[in-house]
N, C-alpha and C positions, 0 to 999 in steps of 0.2 A: 566505534563499537565493533564493527566488522574486523578491523585490524587486530584488536585485542583477542577476539575469538579465533582468528586465523593463527595466532601465535600460541594459543593454549589448547593442548590436546583435549582437555575436558571442558573447554569453553562452549557456552551456548548463549544465544541471545535472540531477540526479536527485532527485525529490521525490515525495511522494504526490499522486495525481490529485486528491483532494478539496481539498488545499491549493493545488495549482497552478491549479485552476479559479477561485480567488479573485483571481487576478492576470491581467494582460494579457500572458500568455505563450502560445506555441504548444506544444501537447502533441503530440509526434511520433507518427506512425503508424510501426510497425515491422513489417517483413516483410509489408507490405500490410494490417496489422490496426490498427484504431483502438483507443485505450485506453478502450473502453466498459466499463461495469460488468460486462456479461455476458462480454466477452472477458477481463477480469481475473479474474472468478470462475472461469472454466473453464481459465484458464492459457493461452488462445490468444494473448493479448498477452504478448510475451516478457519484458517488464521489469516485474516486480512484486516486492514484498517484504512480509514479514509485519510487522505492528505489534504489539508486545508490551506487555502491561500487567503491570508487576511491582511488588512491594512490598518494603520493606526489612526486614520481619520485626520491626517495633517491637511493643511490648507492647499498645498500644491499636490493634487492627486491625479492630475491629467495623465501623466506618464504611467502611473500605477494602474489607473482604470483602463488605459489603452492595452497594457500588458494582460490584464484580466480578460478583456474582450478577445485578445489574441488567443489566450489559453482555451477559451471556449469556442474558437472558430474551428472550421474543418481542418485547416492547416495546423493549428496548435494541437488539436486532439490527435492528429496523425503523428506528430512528433512525440507526444506522450505515449502513444501505442508502440512506436518504434523502440522506445527505451524500456518497455514492459510495464508501463503505468496505465491503469484503466482510467480514462477521462471521466470526470464527474457525470457529464451528460450521457455517457454510455452505460452508467451503472446506477442510475437512480433507484432501481429495484433492490439494490444491495442494502439501502438504508433500512428497508423493511425486514430483511433477513438478519441484519447485524445483531439485534438483541438476542435472537435464538442462537446465532453462531457463537457469541461471547459466552453464553451459558454452556454450550457444548464444550468450548475450549476450557472453561473453568472446571467442568466435570471431568475432563481428561487431565486436569492438573497443569495445563499449559499456561494459564494466567491466573492470577490471584485477584480477588476483590479487595480494593483498597478503601 
């Protein structure tokens, strides 16, 4: 998606900040707030979404569960922060803000209700 937007002068899309930073695209300020790590972590930047790690419940899950444990470890969370992603355990309060933020984004016409 970011590649398509970077090639289209009128292109616009919603994607993750860490992914968008890899492309030559402009990440928009919204309501006067820049999409900085801290603004996303606190929910000040209105447009954010959770990234979920899910598994399919297969029988051999030991390696997958080890990866999930690593993602929640101090080292794993630090790696996430370094690439601009707010770790789940650092942002539990955002779950409570998300409903209000989505409504504000809808009111601004940034997202549509499906």
